[in-house]
Short mmCIF file of the C-alpha atoms (twelve columns), coordinates in Angstrom:
data_MODEL
# 
_entry.id   MODEL 
# 
loop_
_atom_site.group_PDB 
_atom_site.id 
_atom_site.type_symbol 
_atom_site.label_atom_id 
_atom_site.label_alt_id 
_atom_site.label_comp_id 
_atom_site.label_asym_id 
_atom_site.label_seq_id 
_atom_site.Cartn_x 
_atom_site.Cartn_y 
_atom_site.Cartn_z 
_atom_site.pdbx_PDB_model_num 
ATOM 1   C CA . MET A 1   247.123 20.331  -67.108  1 
ATOM 2   C CA . GLU A 2   243.964 19.501  -68.528  1 
ATOM 3   C CA . LYS A 3   244.846 18.143  -72.727  1 
ATOM 4   C CA . GLU A 4   243.216 20.641  -75.583  1 
ATOM 5   C CA . HIS A 5   240.306 19.054  -77.414  1 
ATOM 6   C CA . THR A 6   241.139 18.097  -80.845  1 
ATOM 7   C CA . LEU A 7   239.039 19.789  -83.619  1 
ATOM 8   C CA . LEU A 8   236.978 16.903  -84.893  1 
ATOM 9   C CA . PRO A 9   237.055 13.922  -82.129  1 
ATOM 10  C CA . PHE A 10  235.864 10.789  -83.318  1 
ATOM 11  C CA . SER A 11  231.985 9.773   -82.734  1 
ATOM 12  C CA . SER A 12  231.655 7.167   -79.982  1 
ATOM 13  C CA . PRO A 13  231.727 4.635   -80.749  1 
ATOM 14  C CA . THR A 14  233.246 4.584   -83.906  1 
ATOM 15  C CA . THR A 15  235.768 1.853   -85.988  1 
ATOM 16  C CA . ILE A 16  238.915 2.880   -87.341  1 
ATOM 17  C CA . TYR A 17  241.247 1.276   -89.781  1 
ATOM 18  C CA . ILE A 18  245.069 2.116   -89.681  1 
ATOM 19  C CA . SER A 19  246.892 0.707   -92.855  1 
ATOM 20  C CA . GLY A 20  250.899 1.292   -94.153  1 
ATOM 21  C CA . PRO A 21  254.069 -0.774  -94.135  1 
ATOM 22  C CA . THR A 22  256.248 -1.551  -91.231  1 
ATOM 23  C CA . GLN A 23  258.002 1.373   -89.786  1 
ATOM 24  C CA . ALA A 24  255.382 3.831   -91.542  1 
ATOM 25  C CA . GLY A 25  254.168 5.420   -88.531  1 
ATOM 26  C CA . LYS A 26  251.294 3.360   -87.232  1 
ATOM 27  C CA . SER A 27  252.511 2.017   -84.168  1 
ATOM 28  C CA . ILE A 28  253.110 5.826   -83.207  1 
ATOM 29  C CA . PHE A 29  249.571 7.055   -84.156  1 
ATOM 30  C CA . THR A 30  247.728 4.466   -81.929  1 
ATOM 31  C CA . LYS A 31  249.931 5.151   -78.880  1 
ATOM 32  C CA . LYS A 32  248.965 8.997   -79.468  1 
ATOM 33  C CA . LEU A 33  245.682 7.739   -79.768  1 
ATOM 34  C CA . ILE A 34  245.504 5.929   -76.750  1 
ATOM 35  C CA . GLU A 35  247.264 8.518   -74.649  1 
ATOM 36  C CA . ASN A 36  244.788 11.338  -75.712  1 
ATOM 37  C CA . ALA A 37  242.029 9.058   -75.703  1 
ATOM 38  C CA . ASP A 38  240.126 11.331  -73.224  1 
ATOM 39  C CA . VAL A 39  239.596 13.956  -76.014  1 
ATOM 40  C CA . MET A 40  240.052 11.971  -79.235  1 
ATOM 41  C CA . PHE A 41  236.485 10.809  -78.688  1 
ATOM 42  C CA . THR A 42  233.229 12.416  -77.949  1 
ATOM 43  C CA . LYS A 43  232.969 10.161  -74.990  1 
ATOM 44  C CA . PRO A 44  235.924 9.081   -73.473  1 
ATOM 45  C CA . PRO A 45  236.766 5.206   -73.153  1 
ATOM 46  C CA . GLU A 46  236.781 3.999   -69.871  1 
ATOM 47  C CA . LYS A 47  238.308 0.802   -70.914  1 
ATOM 48  C CA . ILE A 48  241.095 0.055   -73.581  1 
ATOM 49  C CA . LEU A 49  241.853 -3.441  -74.734  1 
ATOM 50  C CA . TYR A 50  245.239 -3.741  -77.002  1 
ATOM 51  C CA . ALA A 51  245.671 -7.318  -78.158  1 
ATOM 52  C CA . TYR A 52  248.674 -7.665  -80.266  1 
ATOM 53  C CA . SER A 53  250.795 -10.295 -81.595  1 
ATOM 54  C CA . GLU A 54  253.831 -9.730  -80.442  1 
ATOM 55  C CA . TYR A 55  254.993 -7.479  -77.615  1 
ATOM 56  C CA . GLN A 56  256.863 -4.365  -78.585  1 
ATOM 57  C CA . PRO A 57  259.480 -1.904  -76.332  1 
ATOM 58  C CA . LEU A 58  257.070 0.759   -77.417  1 
ATOM 59  C CA . PHE A 59  254.058 -0.557  -75.357  1 
ATOM 60  C CA . ASP A 60  256.201 0.187   -72.242  1 
ATOM 61  C CA . ASP A 61  255.836 3.999   -73.327  1 
ATOM 62  C CA . ILE A 62  252.689 4.206   -73.366  1 
ATOM 63  C CA . GLN A 63  250.883 6.384   -71.024  1 
ATOM 64  C CA . SER A 64  247.489 4.805   -70.042  1 
ATOM 65  C CA . SER A 65  245.828 4.246   -66.882  1 
ATOM 66  C CA . ASN A 66  242.886 2.249   -68.065  1 
ATOM 67  C CA . LEU A 67  245.097 -0.022  -70.551  1 
ATOM 68  C CA . ILE A 68  245.130 -3.917  -70.313  1 
ATOM 69  C CA . PHE A 69  247.139 -5.775  -73.038  1 
ATOM 70  C CA . HIS A 70  246.040 -9.052  -74.471  1 
ATOM 71  C CA . GLU A 71  248.193 -11.497 -76.423  1 
ATOM 72  C CA . GLY A 72  246.509 -12.826 -79.283  1 
ATOM 73  C CA . LEU A 73  242.782 -12.377 -80.870  1 
ATOM 74  C CA . PRO A 74  240.437 -11.910 -77.973  1 
ATOM 75  C CA . ASP A 75  237.333 -14.213 -78.506  1 
ATOM 76  C CA . LYS A 76  233.876 -13.212 -78.167  1 
ATOM 77  C CA . GLN A 77  233.601 -14.379 -74.305  1 
ATOM 78  C CA . LYS A 78  236.748 -12.104 -73.818  1 
ATOM 79  C CA . ILE A 79  235.200 -9.222  -75.950  1 
ATOM 80  C CA . GLU A 80  231.512 -9.006  -73.745  1 
ATOM 81  C CA . GLU A 81  233.337 -9.302  -70.803  1 
ATOM 82  C CA . PHE A 82  235.705 -6.206  -71.314  1 
ATOM 83  C CA . THR A 83  232.632 -4.335  -73.143  1 
ATOM 84  C CA . GLN A 84  229.962 -5.220  -69.963  1 
ATOM 85  C CA . ASP A 85  228.905 -2.060  -68.038  1 
ATOM 86  C CA . THR A 86  230.480 0.673   -69.551  1 
ATOM 87  C CA . GLN A 87  229.412 3.600   -71.659  1 
ATOM 88  C CA . HIS A 88  232.327 3.267   -74.378  1 
ATOM 89  C CA . SER A 89  235.534 1.098   -74.622  1 
ATOM 90  C CA . LEU A 90  238.324 0.749   -76.959  1 
ATOM 91  C CA . ILE A 91  239.965 -2.172  -78.694  1 
ATOM 92  C CA . VAL A 92  242.827 -2.720  -80.439  1 
ATOM 93  C CA . LEU A 93  243.516 -5.322  -82.519  1 
ATOM 94  C CA . ASP A 94  247.274 -5.146  -83.776  1 
ATOM 95  C CA . ASP A 95  249.108 -7.225  -86.252  1 
ATOM 96  C CA . LEU A 96  246.619 -9.944  -86.054  1 
ATOM 97  C CA . ILE A 97  245.420 -9.109  -89.566  1 
ATOM 98  C CA . SER A 98  245.646 -12.990 -90.993  1 
ATOM 99  C CA . LYS A 99  243.420 -14.171 -87.828  1 
ATOM 100 C CA . VAL A 100 240.861 -10.880 -87.811  1 
ATOM 101 C CA . VAL A 101 239.992 -11.646 -91.891  1 
ATOM 102 C CA . GLN A 102 239.225 -15.296 -90.877  1 
ATOM 103 C CA . SER A 103 237.144 -14.401 -87.952  1 
ATOM 104 C CA . GLU A 104 233.249 -14.187 -87.850  1 
ATOM 105 C CA . GLU A 105 233.278 -13.052 -84.245  1 
ATOM 106 C CA . VAL A 106 235.557 -10.221 -85.716  1 
ATOM 107 C CA . LEU A 107 232.884 -9.058  -88.241  1 
ATOM 108 C CA . HIS A 108 230.346 -9.198  -85.223  1 
ATOM 109 C CA . LEU A 109 232.569 -7.016  -83.459  1 
ATOM 110 C CA . PHE A 110 232.994 -4.517  -85.939  1 
ATOM 111 C CA . ALA A 111 229.371 -5.158  -87.276  1 
ATOM 112 C CA . VAL A 112 226.875 -5.288  -84.425  1 
ATOM 113 C CA . THR A 113 228.957 -5.414  -80.919  1 
ATOM 114 C CA . SER A 114 230.965 -1.671  -81.658  1 
ATOM 115 C CA . HIS A 115 227.357 -0.368  -82.165  1 
ATOM 116 C CA . HIS A 116 225.457 -2.019  -79.138  1 
ATOM 117 C CA . LYS A 117 228.263 -2.381  -76.488  1 
ATOM 118 C CA . LYS A 118 229.488 1.072   -77.531  1 
ATOM 119 C CA . ALA A 119 233.074 -0.415  -78.456  1 
ATOM 120 C CA . SER A 120 235.317 1.547   -80.759  1 
ATOM 121 C CA . VAL A 121 237.719 -0.726  -82.776  1 
ATOM 122 C CA . VAL A 122 240.950 0.284   -84.166  1 
ATOM 123 C CA . LEU A 123 242.518 -2.477  -86.845  1 
ATOM 124 C CA . ILE A 124 245.941 -2.082  -87.651  1 
ATOM 125 C CA . SER A 125 247.215 -3.557  -90.915  1 
ATOM 126 C CA . GLN A 126 250.192 -3.486  -93.161  1 
ATOM 127 C CA . SER A 127 247.653 -3.928  -96.446  1 
ATOM 128 C CA . LEU A 128 244.362 -2.312  -97.190  1 
ATOM 129 C CA . TYR A 129 243.208 -4.981  -98.772  1 
ATOM 130 C CA . PRO A 130 244.359 -8.178  -97.410  1 
ATOM 131 C CA . PRO A 131 242.852 -11.770 -98.461  1 
ATOM 132 C CA . GLY A 132 240.321 -13.479 -96.258  1 
ATOM 133 C CA . LYS A 133 237.146 -14.748 -96.045  1 
ATOM 134 C CA . TYR A 134 235.734 -11.226 -93.670  1 
ATOM 135 C CA . SER A 135 238.426 -8.948  -95.082  1 
ATOM 136 C CA . LYS A 136 235.876 -6.912  -97.795  1 
ATOM 137 C CA . SER A 137 232.998 -6.816  -94.977  1 
ATOM 138 C CA . ILE A 138 235.044 -5.518  -92.031  1 
ATOM 139 C CA . SER A 139 236.150 -2.902  -94.402  1 
ATOM 140 C CA . LEU A 140 232.722 -1.785  -95.438  1 
ATOM 141 C CA . ASN A 141 231.829 -1.390  -91.821  1 
ATOM 142 C CA . CYS A 142 234.799 0.854   -90.988  1 
ATOM 143 C CA . ALA A 143 234.145 4.829   -90.218  1 
ATOM 144 C CA . ASN A 144 237.615 6.044   -90.790  1 
ATOM 145 C CA . PHE A 145 240.769 5.148   -92.189  1 
ATOM 146 C CA . VAL A 146 244.164 5.944   -91.220  1 
ATOM 147 C CA . LEU A 147 246.792 5.499   -94.215  1 
ATOM 148 C CA . PHE A 148 250.000 5.816   -94.232  1 
ATOM 149 C CA . HIS A 149 252.507 5.927   -97.386  1 
ATOM 150 C CA . ASN A 150 252.911 3.279   -99.281  1 
ATOM 151 C CA . PRO A 151 255.723 3.387   -101.998 1 
ATOM 152 C CA . ARG A 152 255.599 -0.298  -102.806 1 
ATOM 153 C CA . ASP A 153 252.237 -0.596  -103.464 1 
ATOM 154 C CA . MET A 154 250.325 2.540   -104.764 1 
ATOM 155 C CA . ARG A 155 247.439 0.570   -106.563 1 
ATOM 156 C CA . GLN A 156 245.668 -0.105  -103.202 1 
ATOM 157 C CA . ILE A 157 245.448 3.633   -102.717 1 
ATOM 158 C CA . VAL A 158 244.471 4.520   -106.252 1 
ATOM 159 C CA . THR A 159 241.708 1.820   -105.986 1 
ATOM 160 C CA . PHE A 160 240.646 3.069   -102.427 1 
ATOM 161 C CA . ALA A 161 240.757 6.763   -103.604 1 
ATOM 162 C CA . SER A 162 237.994 5.889   -106.701 1 
ATOM 163 C CA . GLN A 163 235.890 3.791   -104.094 1 
ATOM 164 C CA . ILE A 164 235.305 6.701   -101.431 1 
ATOM 165 C CA . LEU A 165 235.645 9.890   -103.982 1 
ATOM 166 C CA . PRO A 166 234.530 8.285   -107.457 1 
ATOM 167 C CA . GLY A 167 235.738 10.878  -110.620 1 
ATOM 168 C CA . MET A 168 238.402 12.826  -108.076 1 
ATOM 169 C CA . THR A 169 240.788 9.920   -107.716 1 
ATOM 170 C CA . ARG A 170 244.266 12.185  -109.052 1 
ATOM 171 C CA . TYR A 171 243.128 14.787  -106.610 1 
ATOM 172 C CA . PHE A 172 242.926 12.427  -103.872 1 
ATOM 173 C CA . LEU A 173 246.403 11.134  -104.903 1 
ATOM 174 C CA . ASP A 174 247.751 14.501  -105.114 1 
ATOM 175 C CA . ALA A 175 246.975 15.552  -101.442 1 
ATOM 176 C CA . PHE A 176 247.742 12.025  -100.238 1 
ATOM 177 C CA . LEU A 177 251.176 12.451  -101.457 1 
ATOM 178 C CA . LYS A 178 251.758 15.528  -100.552 1 
ATOM 179 C CA . ILE A 179 251.049 15.087  -96.643  1 
ATOM 180 C CA . THR A 180 252.723 11.415  -97.034  1 
ATOM 181 C CA . LYS A 181 256.055 12.745  -97.904  1 
ATOM 182 C CA . GLN A 182 256.804 13.581  -94.251  1 
ATOM 183 C CA . LYS A 183 257.974 10.592  -92.143  1 
ATOM 184 C CA . TYR A 184 255.064 9.288   -90.141  1 
ATOM 185 C CA . ALA A 185 252.848 11.308  -91.944  1 
ATOM 186 C CA . TYR A 186 249.444 10.246  -92.335  1 
ATOM 187 C CA . ILE A 187 245.843 11.373  -93.787  1 
ATOM 188 C CA . LEU A 188 242.652 10.225  -91.881  1 
ATOM 189 C CA . ILE A 189 239.650 9.821   -94.227  1 
ATOM 190 C CA . ASP A 190 236.306 10.482  -92.216  1 
ATOM 191 C CA . LEU A 191 233.469 8.302   -93.667  1 
ATOM 192 C CA . SER A 192 231.367 8.679   -90.599  1 
ATOM 193 C CA . PRO A 193 227.757 8.553   -91.137  1 
ATOM 194 C CA . HIS A 194 227.298 10.754  -88.405  1 
ATOM 195 C CA . ARG A 195 229.727 13.752  -89.608  1 
ATOM 196 C CA . GLU A 196 227.743 15.600  -91.449  1 
ATOM 197 C CA . ASP A 197 230.051 18.279  -92.425  1 
ATOM 198 C CA . ARG A 198 232.112 16.822  -95.529  1 
ATOM 199 C CA . GLN A 199 234.940 19.641  -96.055  1 
ATOM 200 C CA . TYR A 200 236.572 17.821  -93.072  1 
ATOM 201 C CA . MET A 201 236.543 14.717  -94.957  1 
ATOM 202 C CA . LEU A 202 240.275 14.397  -95.529  1 
ATOM 203 C CA . ARG A 203 242.658 15.379  -92.252  1 
ATOM 204 C CA . THR A 204 245.812 15.375  -90.567  1 
ATOM 205 C CA . GLY A 205 247.431 16.579  -87.484  1 
ATOM 206 C CA . ILE A 206 244.202 15.455  -85.598  1 
ATOM 207 C CA . PHE A 207 245.951 15.080  -82.264  1 
ATOM 208 C CA . PRO A 208 246.149 18.225  -79.527  1 
ATOM 209 C CA . GLU A 209 250.038 18.608  -79.565  1 
ATOM 210 C CA . ASP A 210 249.917 18.632  -83.434  1 
ATOM 211 C CA . LYS A 211 248.631 22.287  -83.295  1 
ATOM 212 C CA . GLN A 212 251.680 23.490  -81.389  1 
ATOM 213 C CA . ASP A 213 254.150 23.298  -83.972  1 
ATOM 214 C CA . LYS A 214 254.610 26.830  -85.367  1 
ATOM 215 C CA . PRO A 215 255.078 26.488  -89.090  1 
ATOM 216 C CA . THR A 216 256.636 29.647  -91.022  1 
ATOM 217 C CA . GLY A 217 254.999 31.657  -93.751  1 
ATOM 218 C CA . GLU A 218 251.629 32.909  -94.127  1 
ATOM 219 C CA . ILE A 219 248.678 30.726  -93.982  1 
ATOM 220 C CA . MET A 220 246.190 31.436  -97.619  1 
ATOM 221 C CA . GLU A 221 242.823 32.583  -97.094  1 
ATOM 222 C CA . ASN A 222 239.885 30.643  -98.650  1 
ATOM 223 C CA . GLU A 223 237.452 32.126  -101.702 1 
ATOM 224 C CA . HIS A 224 235.536 33.286  -98.381  1 
ATOM 225 C CA . GLY A 225 238.610 35.125  -97.018  1 
ATOM 226 C CA . GLU A 226 238.424 32.978  -94.266  1 
ATOM 227 C CA . LYS A 227 242.073 31.439  -92.600  1 
ATOM 228 C CA . PRO A 228 242.066 27.741  -92.074  1 
ATOM 229 C CA . GLN A 229 243.699 26.455  -88.991  1 
ATOM 230 C CA . ILE A 230 246.870 25.255  -88.851  1 
ATOM 231 C CA . SER A 231 247.733 21.430  -89.234  1 
ATOM 232 C CA . LYS A 232 244.061 20.340  -88.962  1 
ATOM 233 C CA . PRO A 233 242.010 20.640  -92.117  1 
ATOM 234 C CA . ILE A 234 244.068 18.890  -95.478  1 
ATOM 235 C CA . GLU A 235 241.373 19.529  -98.126  1 
ATOM 236 C CA . GLN A 236 237.610 20.840  -98.029  1 
ATOM 237 C CA . VAL A 237 236.045 18.232  -99.940  1 
ATOM 238 C CA . PRO A 238 232.635 19.744  -101.672 1 
ATOM 239 C CA . ASN A 239 229.484 18.272  -101.617 1 
ATOM 240 C CA . SER A 240 229.238 18.077  -105.494 1 
ATOM 241 C CA . ASP A 241 231.023 20.492  -107.755 1 
ATOM 242 C CA . PRO A 242 234.793 19.780  -107.752 1 
ATOM 243 C CA . ALA A 243 235.543 23.141  -109.063 1 
ATOM 244 C CA . GLU A 244 234.454 24.532  -105.909 1 
ATOM 245 C CA . MET A 245 237.197 22.583  -103.877 1 
ATOM 246 C CA . GLY A 246 238.840 24.059  -100.968 1 
ATOM 247 C CA . ARG A 247 242.483 24.480  -100.343 1 
ATOM 248 C CA . PHE A 248 244.778 21.565  -99.053  1 
ATOM 249 C CA . VAL A 249 246.388 23.266  -96.151  1 
ATOM 250 C CA . GLU A 250 248.994 21.963  -93.588  1 
ATOM 251 C CA . LYS A 251 252.374 22.812  -92.368  1 
ATOM 252 C CA . ILE A 252 252.918 26.086  -94.799  1 
ATOM 253 C CA . ASN A 253 256.728 25.854  -95.670  1 
ATOM 254 C CA . ASP A 254 257.560 23.895  -97.778  1 
ATOM 255 C CA . ASP A 255 260.850 23.436  -97.847  1 
ATOM 256 C CA . ALA A 256 263.209 20.769  -98.542  1 
ATOM 257 C CA . SER A 257 262.488 18.408  -95.922  1 
ATOM 258 C CA . GLY A 258 258.944 17.789  -97.887  1 
ATOM 259 C CA . THR A 259 256.830 19.334  -95.252  1 
ATOM 260 C CA . PRO A 260 253.146 19.750  -97.007  1 
ATOM 261 C CA . GLY A 261 252.339 23.142  -98.319  1 
ATOM 262 C CA . ILE A 262 249.366 24.724  -100.299 1 
ATOM 263 C CA . LEU A 263 247.222 23.020  -102.854 1 
ATOM 264 C CA . ASP A 264 245.700 26.109  -104.471 1 
ATOM 265 C CA . GLN A 265 243.508 24.451  -106.969 1 
ATOM 266 C CA . PRO A 266 242.050 20.710  -107.791 1 
ATOM 267 C CA . PRO A 267 243.767 19.370  -110.791 1 
ATOM 268 C CA . LYS A 268 242.924 21.781  -114.040 1 
ATOM 269 C CA . LYS A 269 241.176 18.468  -115.561 1 
ATOM 270 C CA . MET A 270 239.313 17.885  -112.800 1 
ATOM 271 C CA . LYS A 271 237.508 21.251  -112.753 1 
ATOM 272 C CA . LYS A 272 236.500 20.532  -116.389 1 
ATOM 273 C CA . LYS A 273 232.519 19.395  -116.623 1 
ATOM 274 C CA . LYS A 274 231.132 16.905  -118.893 1 
ATOM 275 C CA . ILE A 275 227.476 17.978  -119.861 1 
# 
């Protein structure tokens, strides 16, 4: 049966930074991304290279006919050979962050190769701000961030929020904490320069199977009388006035299990304007 397309596929090529502590759900997210790669990107990857530090049993369960595993960090020659004569390829760097942030070749992969060789790159890390010579430059060249709950270090989330949404940190944190209460839940931050519509900057439930969930309860209408789609936009981020922010919508029943519900309005302090 043909897969349903996601609401907003990643631009091809793109760069994705996945961050969260051990057992937060990073591997599950990556597995879904690979298995749904034909609909998760505007142009499906012809080949997928999965570079890892240690082999995991989960790798055996990944269903993909064009997937190649590679132990260790691939060098420039390996990447050039892999991306040669392809319209779009996908490279995953899993648990290699200590080597990645010290590698000028990986920085070149994010900053140059990704665009010129049509290669999307996924970097998986336990930290948003790992120490390393090229850590900052690699992060600045990432168009998308997928963040999981990290109760041990919320400061990095606060710092990240202040960088991407200055003046709206509290609102971002409210959305982040609501959605990541659920096990393996994540928030996608879309900073792609190709995404002109910024109202879907923050999202969750991005995979085709996520829309099959059937939450109970009514979906709230927005100020235009429109009903947002379930399990798609988390938050509608405005272009300017925080007071014009839309609703936070995910799965509707806000029961004891921590399923996210409705964030009706931004925090009151965010609605005030200084003149």
